[in-house]
C-alpha positions as a printed Julia matrix, in Angstrom:
670×3 Matrix{Float64}:
 -35.56  134.34   75.29
 -36.38  131.58   72.77
 -38.68  129.17   74.58
 -41.9   130.77   73.23
 -42.69  128.78   70.05
 -43.79  130.68   66.96
 -47.53  130.59   66.31
 -48.91  128.92   63.23
 -52.51  128.76   61.97
 -54.35  125.64   63.16
 -57.72  124.15   62.4
 -60.46  124.95   64.94
 -60.96  121.21   65.44
 -57.4   120.17   65.92
 -56.67  121.42   69.46
 -58.41  122.83   72.6
 -58.57  126.6    72.71
 -58.08  126.68   68.96
 -60.29  129.71   68.45
 -57.99  131.75   70.56
 -54.95  130.56   68.67
 -56.5   131.14   65.28
 -57.34  134.67   66.41
 -53.79  135.2    67.54
 -52.54  133.92   64.22
 -54.83  136.3    62.32
 -53.5   139.19   64.43
 -50.02  138.08   63.6
 -50.77  138.19   59.87
 -52.3   141.62   60.1
 -50.06  143.62   62.49
 -48.35  145.38   59.57
 -51.67  146.93   58.36
 -51.76  150.54   59.45
 -54.85  151.97   61.19
 -56.8   154.7    59.47
 -58.88  157.67   60.61
 -56.61  158.35   63.63
 -55.33  161.75   64.68
 -52.36  162.38   67.02
 -53.55  164.18   70.15
 -51.42  166.76   71.93
 -50.95  166.42   75.66
 -51.96  169.41   77.84
 -49.26  168.48   80.36
 -45.65  168.94   79.27
 -42.56  166.98   80.18
 -41.24  169.64   82.57
 -44.58  169.61   84.4
 -44.38  165.81   84.74
 -40.86  166.13   85.98
 -41.94  168.54   88.8
 -44.03  165.79   90.37
 -41.9   162.78   89.45
 -38.8   161.69   91.42
 -36.68  163.46   93.93
 -34.61  165.59   91.6
 -35.4   168.64   89.44
 -35.53  168.36   85.72
 -36.87  166.0    83.04
 -34.87  162.74   82.83
 -36.95  160.62   80.46
 -34.85  158.45   78.19
 -34.32  154.88   77.1
 -31.29  152.77   77.77
 -31.34  149.87   75.29
 -29.31  146.84   76.42
 -28.43  144.55   73.52
 -26.41  141.35   73.38
 -26.51  137.59   73.25
 -28.71  135.54   75.55
 -26.77  135.03   78.77
 -24.6   138.09   78.26
 -26.01  139.72   81.35
 -28.45  142.3    79.96
 -31.29  141.71   82.41
 -28.81  141.19   85.34
 -27.25  144.65   84.73
 -30.58  146.28   83.82
 -32.47  145.11   86.95
 -29.5   146.01   89.2
 -29.42  149.41   87.64
 -33.14  149.75   88.14
 -32.63  149.18   91.87
 -29.72  151.64   92.0
 -31.74  154.39   90.12
 -34.69  153.8    92.46
 -32.46  154.18   95.45
 -31.24  157.46   94.0
 -34.81  158.66   93.64
 -34.86  158.46   89.87
 -38.09  156.93   88.42
 -37.39  154.08   86.14
 -38.7   150.79   84.83
 -37.06  147.67   83.37
 -38.55  146.03   80.33
 -37.33  142.47   79.8
 -37.54  140.34   76.64
 -39.07  137.37   78.35
 -41.59  139.45   80.31
 -43.08  141.33   77.35
 -43.63  138.01   75.55
 -46.03  137.05   78.33
 -48.26  139.97   77.4
 -47.55  142.7    74.93
 -45.84  140.36   72.46
 -47.32  137.04   73.35
 -48.53  136.47   69.78
 -45.08  136.8    68.25
 -42.6   134.13   67.5
 -38.96  134.28   66.45
 -39.0   134.58   62.72
 -37.22  137.7    61.44
 -40.48  139.49   60.88
 -41.79  138.68   64.34
 -38.53  139.85   65.9
 -38.72  143.1    64.02
 -42.29  143.65   65.18
 -41.29  142.64   68.78
 -38.68  145.35   68.84
 -40.96  147.95   67.2
 -43.62  147.42   69.86
 -41.12  147.55   72.73
 -39.51  150.68   71.27
 -42.92  152.39   71.12
 -43.62  151.38   74.77
 -40.14  152.51   75.83
 -40.77  155.86   74.12
 -44.05  156.25   76.13
 -42.3   155.45   79.41
 -39.54  157.94   78.54
 -42.01  160.59   77.51
 -43.69  160.2    80.97
 -40.29  161.04   82.55
 -39.09  157.49   83.33
 -35.59  156.15   82.62
 -36.6   153.04   80.59
 -34.23  150.06   80.82
 -34.94  147.84   77.85
 -33.17  144.5    77.78
 -33.57  142.72   74.49
 -31.31  140.56   72.36
 -32.51  142.69   69.41
 -30.1   140.86   67.07
 -30.66  142.98   63.97
 -28.93  146.34   63.63
 -31.72  147.84   61.49
 -34.29  147.13   64.28
 -32.19  148.88   66.85
 -31.7   151.79   64.51
 -35.45  151.96   64.11
 -35.89  151.98   67.84
 -33.46  154.93   68.1
 -35.29  156.75   65.33
 -38.66  156.3    67.14
 -37.15  158.14   70.13
 -35.33  160.74   67.95
 -38.61  161.68   66.22
 -40.1   162.41   69.63
 -37.03  164.27   70.87
 -36.12  161.69   73.51
 -32.64  160.47   74.35
 -31.87  156.86   73.34
 -28.7   155.18   74.46
 -27.57  151.87   72.99
 -25.6   149.77   75.46
 -23.85  146.73   74.07
 -23.46  143.98   76.65
 -20.53  142.17   75.07
 -19.82  138.64   76.16
 -18.29  135.98   73.88
 -20.53  133.15   72.78
 -18.58  130.56   74.75
 -19.07  132.65   77.97
 -22.86  132.94   77.28
 -23.02  129.16   76.62
 -21.21  128.36   79.86
 -23.82  130.47   81.76
 -26.88  129.26   79.85
 -29.37  129.76   82.75
 -32.31  128.37   80.81
 -30.4   125.62   78.89
 -31.32  127.28   75.6
 -27.89  126.88   74.06
 -27.79  123.29   75.13
 -31.17  122.69   73.54
 -30.15  124.59   70.45
 -27.0   122.49   69.97
 -29.25  119.36   70.1
 -31.64  120.92   67.58
 -34.45  121.21   70.12
 -34.66  124.99   69.75
 -34.74  126.67   66.34
 -33.61  130.2    65.58
 -31.27  130.55   68.52
 -29.3   133.74   68.22
 -25.57  132.93   68.02
 -26.2   129.32   66.95
 -28.33  129.24   63.9
 -29.54  132.86   63.82
 -27.21  135.84   63.32
 -26.44  138.51   65.84
 -25.31  141.83   64.38
 -23.12  143.71   66.96
 -23.61  147.44   67.17
 -21.38  149.36   64.88
 -21.23  152.44   67.17
 -22.82  151.71   70.55
 -23.09  154.55   72.98
 -21.52  152.3    75.65
 -19.88  148.87   75.63
 -19.96  146.61   78.67
 -17.5   143.77   78.65
 -19.61  141.46   80.74
 -17.59  138.43   79.82
 -14.58  139.6    81.85
 -15.86  142.49   84.06
 -17.89  141.97   87.18
 -21.57  142.9    87.5
 -20.57  145.73   89.83
 -18.07  147.06   87.32
 -20.68  147.0    84.58
 -23.25  148.81   86.76
 -20.7   151.43   87.76
 -19.83  151.98   84.09
 -23.51  152.59   83.19
 -24.0   154.9    86.18
 -20.86  156.93   85.26
 -22.13  157.12   81.7
 -25.56  158.4    82.85
 -23.93  160.96   85.12
 -21.87  162.19   82.1
 -25.02  162.45   80.0
 -26.88  164.35   82.75
 -29.5   161.64   83.35
 -28.14  161.08   86.9
 -27.38  164.22   88.87
 -24.07  164.06   90.79
 -25.81  164.7    94.11
 -27.93  161.59   93.71
 -24.87  159.31   93.86
 -24.61  159.85   97.68
 -27.8   157.83   98.02
 -25.9   154.68   96.92
 -23.64  155.01   99.9
 -26.47  155.24  102.38
 -26.83  151.54  103.33
 -29.58  150.53  105.79
 -28.78  150.86  109.46
 -29.67  148.14  111.93
 -29.65  149.27  115.51
 -29.71  146.68  118.28
 -31.28  148.82  121.08
 -34.65  147.57  122.38
 -37.58  149.94  121.9
 -38.11  152.28  124.88
 -41.4   150.58  125.61
 -39.57  147.24  125.97
 -36.74  148.5   128.07
 -38.2   147.79  131.53
 -39.24  144.3   130.36
 -35.69  143.55  129.16
 -34.17  144.86  132.47
 -36.53  142.58  134.43
 -35.49  139.63  132.25
 -31.77  140.41  132.68
 -32.13  140.35  136.46
 -33.38  136.78  136.23
 -30.7   135.54  133.79
 -28.31  133.06  135.43
 -25.52  132.99  132.88
 -23.36  136.14  132.55
 -20.3   137.3   130.62
 -18.39  140.31  132.0
 -17.03  142.49  129.18
 -13.77  144.33  129.18
 -13.57  147.91  127.72
 -12.63  146.8   124.19
 -15.53  144.35  124.13
 -17.89  147.07  125.34
 -16.67  149.3   122.52
 -17.4   146.61  120.0
 -20.85  146.14  121.56
 -21.41  149.87  121.06
 -20.29  149.51  117.36
 -22.84  146.71  116.86
 -25.69  148.28  118.74
 -25.49  151.66  116.96
 -25.46  150.05  113.54
 -21.94  150.69  112.29
 -21.62  147.03  111.42
 -25.06  146.68  109.85
 -26.51  144.16  109.02
 -24.9   142.16  111.84
 -27.4   141.42  114.61
 -24.86  140.63  117.24
 -21.39  139.17  117.83
 -20.48  136.91  114.88
 -21.47  133.31  114.83
 -19.05  130.85  113.27
 -20.57  131.24  109.82
 -20.14  135.01  109.64
 -16.69  134.69  111.4
 -15.4   132.34  108.66
 -16.83  134.57  105.95
 -15.14  137.64  107.35
 -11.8   135.87  108.09
 -11.45  134.13  104.78
 -13.37  136.29  102.31
 -13.4   139.69  103.94
 -17.14  139.82  103.36
 -20.55  138.91  104.82
 -22.13  136.56  102.36
 -25.37  135.94  104.23
 -27.0   136.21  107.68
 -27.76  132.54  108.19
 -27.12  131.35  111.63
 -25.8   127.81  111.08
 -22.43  126.78  109.54
 -23.1   123.63  107.59
 -20.87  120.96  106.1
 -21.03  120.36  102.31
 -24.2   118.5   101.47
 -25.77  119.17  104.85
 -29.25  120.63  104.64
 -30.73  123.01  107.28
 -34.45  122.5   107.59
 -35.08  125.44  109.84
 -36.52  128.12  107.65
 -36.13  130.75  110.5
 -32.4   130.26  110.34
 -32.25  132.72  107.42
 -32.71  136.25  108.66
 -33.16  137.85  105.21
 -36.81  138.46  105.96
 -35.8   140.94  108.63
 -32.94  142.55  106.84
 -32.48  142.33  103.14
 -29.0   141.49  101.87
 -28.85  141.93   98.12
 -25.34  140.65   97.91
 -22.01  140.35   99.77
 -21.14  143.19  102.17
 -17.53  144.15  102.98
 -16.59  142.99  106.4
 -12.78  142.82  106.47
 -12.4   142.31  110.28
 -14.2   139.82  112.52
 -16.32  141.18  115.34
 -16.33  138.44  117.96
 -16.82  137.98  121.69
 -14.17  135.59  123.1
 -14.43  133.49  126.27
 -12.16  131.15  128.19
 -12.57  127.37  128.33
 -13.81  127.69  131.96
 -16.46  130.29  130.88
 -17.55  127.97  128.05
 -18.21  125.15  130.52
 -20.25  127.45  132.76
 -22.41  128.53  129.8
 -23.24  125.07  128.63
 -25.27  122.11  129.96
 -24.96  118.74  128.31
 -23.37  120.46  125.32
 -26.24  122.9   124.92
 -25.55  126.71  125.19
 -27.65  128.67  127.64
 -30.64  130.07  125.73
 -30.04  133.62  127.16
 -26.82  135.15  128.42
 -26.39  138.56  130.0
 -23.52  140.87  129.02
 -22.25  143.13  131.78
 -19.72  145.89  132.18
 -18.62  147.2   135.51
 -21.22  145.08  137.29
 -24.11  146.47  135.25
 -26.02  144.28  132.84
 -26.14  146.14  129.58
 -27.32  143.61  127.02
 -28.74  140.17  126.47
 -27.44  137.51  124.0
 -29.97  134.98  122.68
 -29.68  131.83  120.59
 -25.95  131.7   121.46
 -23.41  129.55  119.62
 -19.97  128.7   120.94
 -17.1   127.82  118.54
 -13.39  127.42  118.73
 -11.26  130.53  118.45
  -8.08  129.66  116.58
  -6.1   132.68  117.7
  -2.87  132.17  115.85
  -4.72  131.62  112.59
  -6.86  134.69  113.12
  -3.83  136.84  113.94
  -1.98  135.62  110.83
  -4.92  136.3   108.56
  -6.06  139.59  110.13
  -2.63  141.19  110.8
  -0.2   139.26  108.65
   1.84  138.76  111.84
   1.86  136.6   114.98
   4.41  138.79  116.74
   3.06  139.66  120.18
   4.86  142.98  120.13
   2.17  144.11  117.67
  -0.59  145.38  119.97
  -3.48  144.06  117.93
  -1.82  140.64  117.64
  -1.28  140.6   121.39
  -4.94  141.26  122.1
  -5.93  138.33  119.89
  -3.39  135.91  121.21
  -4.25  136.71  124.83
  -8.01  136.47  124.29
 -10.24  133.43  125.01
  -9.94  130.05  123.36
 -13.56  130.19  122.28
 -15.98  132.64  120.73
 -19.68  133.09  121.6
 -21.95  134.52  118.97
 -25.64  135.35  119.02
 -28.46  137.82  118.65
 -27.93  140.91  120.79
 -30.44  143.23  122.43
 -28.98  146.28  124.19
 -30.89  147.94  127.03
 -29.84  151.47  126.23
 -27.2   153.44  124.46
 -23.7   152.85  125.77
 -22.23  156.03  127.31
 -19.11  156.69  129.28
 -19.74  159.79  131.42
 -16.46  161.28  130.22
 -17.84  164.57  129.0
 -17.65  163.38  125.4
 -20.99  161.56  125.09
 -22.45  164.73  123.48
 -20.28  164.2   120.37
 -20.86  160.45  120.09
 -23.49  160.41  117.33
 -24.99  157.22  115.94
 -25.2   156.71  112.19
 -28.89  157.6   112.24
 -28.25  160.77  114.24
 -25.49  161.72  111.83
 -27.81  161.24  108.89
 -30.3   163.53  110.52
 -27.66  166.14  111.3
 -26.38  166.04  107.74
 -29.86  166.29  106.32
 -30.53  169.33  108.51
 -27.36  170.93  107.06
 -28.79  170.05  103.61
 -25.65  168.22  102.72
 -25.64  166.85   99.13
 -22.25  165.11   99.6
 -20.49  163.92  102.75
 -16.74  163.4   102.95
 -15.08  161.82  106.02
 -11.63  162.23  107.5
 -10.69  159.62  110.07
  -7.75  160.22  112.38
  -6.29  159.14  115.69
  -3.7   161.92  115.85
  -4.04  165.7   116.45
  -4.78  167.83  113.38
  -1.95  169.82  111.9
  -2.35  172.47  109.23
  -1.42  170.02  106.52
  -4.5   167.85  107.46
  -6.68  170.94  107.42
  -5.3   171.97  103.98
  -6.15  168.52  102.59
  -9.72  168.73  103.97
 -10.22  172.24  102.51
  -8.85  171.18   99.14
 -11.16  168.1    99.12
 -14.19  170.29   99.76
 -13.11  172.75   97.05
 -13.03  169.86   94.53
 -16.49  168.63   95.65
 -17.88  172.14   95.32
 -17.25  171.8    91.58
 -19.95  169.15   91.49
 -21.97  169.66   94.68
 -23.8   172.56   96.27
 -23.0   171.86   99.96
 -20.46  169.1   100.69
 -20.1   168.53  104.52
 -17.08  167.24  106.31
 -17.52  164.49  108.84
 -14.47  164.92  111.12
 -14.53  161.45  112.66
 -11.71  160.64  115.1
 -11.43  157.08  116.23
 -12.7   156.91  119.83
 -12.14  153.27  120.85
  -9.04  151.68  122.31
  -5.68  152.89  121.03
  -2.02  152.25  122.0
  -0.8   153.74  125.28
   1.49  156.16  123.5
  -1.29  157.67  121.37
  -2.8   160.98  122.45
  -5.9   160.37  124.62
  -9.35  160.95  123.12
 -10.36  163.82  125.3
  -7.17  165.77  124.45
  -7.69  165.08  120.73
 -11.32  166.23  120.78
 -10.35  169.56  122.46
  -7.56  169.95  119.92
  -9.95  169.3   117.02
 -12.42  171.84  118.37
  -9.63  174.43  118.61
  -8.78  173.85  114.94
 -12.37  174.56  114.03
 -12.58  177.63  116.29
  -9.45  179.06  114.74
 -11.1   178.81  111.3
  -8.83  176.18  109.67
 -12.01  174.14  109.14
 -15.37  175.84  108.57
 -17.73  175.46  111.49
 -20.66  175.64  109.01
 -19.43  172.73  106.96
 -17.85  170.51  109.58
 -19.52  167.93  111.88
 -17.25  166.59  114.7
 -18.28  163.2   116.0
 -16.52  160.24  117.58
 -16.28  156.89  115.78
 -16.53  154.21  118.56
 -14.48  151.45  117.02
 -11.3   150.21  118.82
  -8.09  150.49  116.88
  -6.55  147.29  115.62
  -3.49  148.49  113.59
  -4.3   145.98  110.85
  -3.32  148.15  107.92
  -5.16  147.72  104.62
  -7.44  145.09  106.18
  -8.59  147.56  108.78
  -8.96  150.55  106.5
 -11.68  148.69  104.58
 -13.61  148.39  107.93
 -13.08  152.1   108.65
 -14.51  153.01  105.22
 -17.29  150.46  105.18
 -18.57  151.47  108.63
 -18.88  155.16  107.56
 -21.4   154.14  104.81
 -23.9   153.75  107.59
 -23.68  157.5   108.2
 -24.29  158.3   104.55
 -20.66  159.06  103.63
 -19.97  159.68   99.97
 -16.22  160.34   99.92
 -13.48  158.86  102.04
 -10.01  160.49  102.47
  -7.43  157.78  102.96
  -3.96  158.58  104.25
  -0.54  156.99  103.81
  -0.11  153.81  105.85
  -3.7   153.96  107.23
  -4.16  151.94  110.39
  -0.52  151.06  110.03
   2.26  150.37  112.53
   5.96  149.81  112.61
   7.09  146.29  112.09
   7.95  145.04  115.61
  10.65  142.84  114.13
  12.34  145.71  112.29
  15.26  147.38  114.07
  14.96  150.41  111.74
  11.28  150.97  112.42
  10.2   150.03  108.9
   6.37  150.01  108.36
   4.81  146.58  108.65
   2.39  147.33  105.79
   3.4   148.97  102.5
   2.4   152.63  103.1
   0.36  153.02   99.79
  -1.36  149.72   99.91
  -4.19  151.03  102.06
  -5.33  153.5    99.39
  -4.88  150.94   96.59
  -6.84  148.25   98.41
  -9.59  150.6    99.25
  -9.95  151.7    95.65
 -10.87  148.13   94.65
 -12.37  146.66   97.82
 -15.51  144.59   97.29
 -18.72  146.28   98.28
 -17.17  149.75   98.26
 -17.24  150.51   94.52
 -19.59  153.51   94.93
 -17.38  155.1    97.56
 -15.32  158.0    96.22
 -11.75  157.41   97.55
  -9.33  160.36   97.78
  -5.72  159.4    98.5
  -3.96  161.57  101.13
  -1.65  163.93   99.3
   1.64  164.37  101.09
   1.85  167.6   103.02
   5.06  169.0   104.49
   6.29  172.18  106.06
   7.28  174.76  103.45
  10.26  176.51  105.05
  10.18  179.39  102.51
   6.47  180.09  102.9
   6.47  179.2   106.6
   3.38  177.1   106.24
   2.13  173.6   105.63
   1.78  172.88  101.88
   1.5   170.04   99.47
   4.96  168.67   98.85
   6.62  169.85   95.62
   9.39  167.48   94.55
  10.87  170.11   92.22
  12.04  172.06   95.29
  12.24  169.28   97.87
  15.05  171.08   99.71
  12.47  173.68  100.89
  10.34  171.17  102.69
  10.58  169.56  106.12
   8.59  166.42  106.94
   7.17  166.34  110.47
   5.48  162.99  111.14
   2.88  162.28  113.74
   5.53  160.63  115.85
   7.84  163.69  115.48
   4.95  166.02  116.32
   4.21  164.12  119.53
   7.96  164.14  120.29
   8.12  167.95  119.96
   5.18  168.34  122.36
   6.65  165.73  124.72
   9.95  167.65  124.84
   8.28  170.97  125.37
   9.59  172.28  122.06
   7.68  174.63  119.66
   7.05  173.5   116.07
   7.76  175.81  113.15
   5.37  178.75  112.76
   2.39  177.66  110.61
   2.65  173.98  111.42
  -0.44  173.89  113.65
  -3.01  176.38  114.89
  -1.57  178.09  117.94
  -4.49  177.19  120.28
  -4.52  173.63  119.06
  -0.82  173.28  119.74
  -1.16  174.73  123.21
  -3.73  172.04  124.12
  -1.36  169.3   122.89
   1.71  170.85  124.59
  -0.15  171.31  127.93
  -1.16  167.61  127.93
   2.43  166.47  127.54
   3.69  168.92  130.08
   1.22  167.71  132.69
   2.14  164.08  131.87
   5.83  164.85  132.2
   5.21  166.33  135.62
   3.37  163.3   136.93
C-alpha cells in the first residue's frame, strides 16, 4: 500500500508532464477547502425501494464492513473472498481496496498523515454511497489512525447506515514474513518511507466489532467468522447460506445431439476395458457429477493428491517432478471448470487394470488415444487422453483404510484389483440405468436441485443410511427439521440411502427402498418435506475417511446440513475377537466438523437413540435413567428379522418391519 510516492510541487520545466503534476499538487493543497453554494438534494427513491430490485433477498442490506490492519495481515484476501461468497449468496456487494483507489479516486494523495486522513475520508464517503445504494461495501484499508476510522464510522452513523469495524490482527513478524510486495523489506533498507509498523505508527482498534486472528487462523476460518457475524447482525439471511453449499456440477454425459456420433465412434474403437459392477457404479458417480470437478477416472496427479492430502488441488493432467516445467497450456483445465481452491476428495476414484491389459492398451509405450469402457458387452463410455500409472495396492489400502487385512471387504477389493490404474477424460453415452425398478428414484444432483427448488426448499438436510430405518432414526430426522424450522421456512429432508455395492450381509437395496417408502407412508417422515433418492456410490467401509466423501458428494445436490451417525462408514476390526470397531466411533463426526473444504456444511452429530421400555417407544437416551433403555443395534435388528422374532412395540413402523421380516423369511426358506 506504500509504493505510490507522495506528490510534491515541481517546476513546469523540470520534468515531462509537469503541468499535470503541478495541477495535482495544487489540488492536494486545496482539498480541505469546503465548497460553497451547494444544497443537499433528497432522493425520490428510498432504500427499501432500491432493495426491492437489488439482490435475491428481501430487505435493505446496505452497510460498510471496514477491514483494518497492517499491510500483509490479509485484509484484501478476506475481503475479496467474502465478496465472492456474498455474490454467490445473491447479496450485492463491492470490495474497495487501498491500492485500487490510489489508481483513481485518491491518485493525488501520498502517505503523509494529512494525506492518509484525506484518503480515508474519501473512501468513507464512497463507502457510504455504496451502502446507501443497498450494497454491502467491503473496504480494505490499513487506516492506521483510530481517529480516521472513528470519522468513517461517524460518516455512516450520520446517514443512518451500519458500519462494522473488523480488525484483521496479525503480528508484525507474520506480516513481514508474507510481504507480497516486498514493502517491509524495502522499508527496512530505508527505500520506503512512512511504512506502517516500521517507521509509522498503527493504532489498533480499541473496540472493534469483530477481530480476525489472521496470523494463526486460516483464510477459511476468517471468512466463516465474518459470515457468522453478518448473519448475527442480519446482513446475511440464514436461508442464503445454503447457496454456499451448492458447488457447480460437472456432468460427463455427451449432449443428446452428439450421442449418435459417439456411438459410431465407439463401434470403431479397437481398445476396450470391461467394467465390473463396482467400476460401473463409480462411472455413474463421475458421470452424474457427484465427484465434480473430476472429468474422469483420476490420473496420477489427482490420485496422489487424494491419497496423500485428501483433496483435489488442481485439475492439471500431468504429474511433474520438482523443477520440471510443462509447456502444454491445454494441460490445465481451469478454463473449463473454475477451481478457486482445494476441494475435499478423501477417497481416490480410479479404474484399475491388470498388467496384461496395460500391455494391450499401449504401443511402444504410448497409451491408445481412445479406449472404450463396456459393461455386460455394451459400450457405455469412451476414455480419451489416457494415462496409465502404477497402482501400489498395499500403500493405498494402508492409507485409505488404515488396514491391510484382507478380511476387511474394502481392503480386499483394493488388494485384489489390478496392478495399474488408467485415468483420462470420460464421455458417457447416456445415463447409467439398471432396469431393477429403482431407476425412477435415482436422481442426479442437477435433478435433485430442480426437485428441491420446486418444493421451495430454503435449507436441505441429508440423512445417509445403508440400513433399514427404525423409529429412532425417524425421531432424529424430525428433531433436525424442527431445529431448522427455527431459522428456515421450509427445510427439506433428502433421504439418501447408499445404492452402490455393499457387503453380502447388508440388506439389499430394493428391500431398503420399499422399507423407506413404508416409513414415509406411515407418517414417521412427512411426505411433503421428504425426498427419497438413491446415492449411487459403492460402500468402502473406510470410516472417517469415507464419511468426508459422503458429505462432500452431497454438496453437489445443494445440501446444507449433514446428519452424521456414530461410527459412520465403520466396520468391526477383522483382527478383533470381541468385534471391536476398527475406527473410533466418534471420530467420523469430529473429522467431518473440521474437514477441509466442508466448513460451510452444517454438521449435526447423531444423537443416541434407544428403546424406552417405560414409554414403549424409541427415544433419545437419558443417562439419568439408563436402566429404562434397551439398545438395539443395526446388527441386532437384522438378527431379530433373520430369526423371525418381533421387535418391541414402537421400535419400527409396523409395515416397515413386515417388509424387512418378509425378506429374511424368504431368504431363510431358500
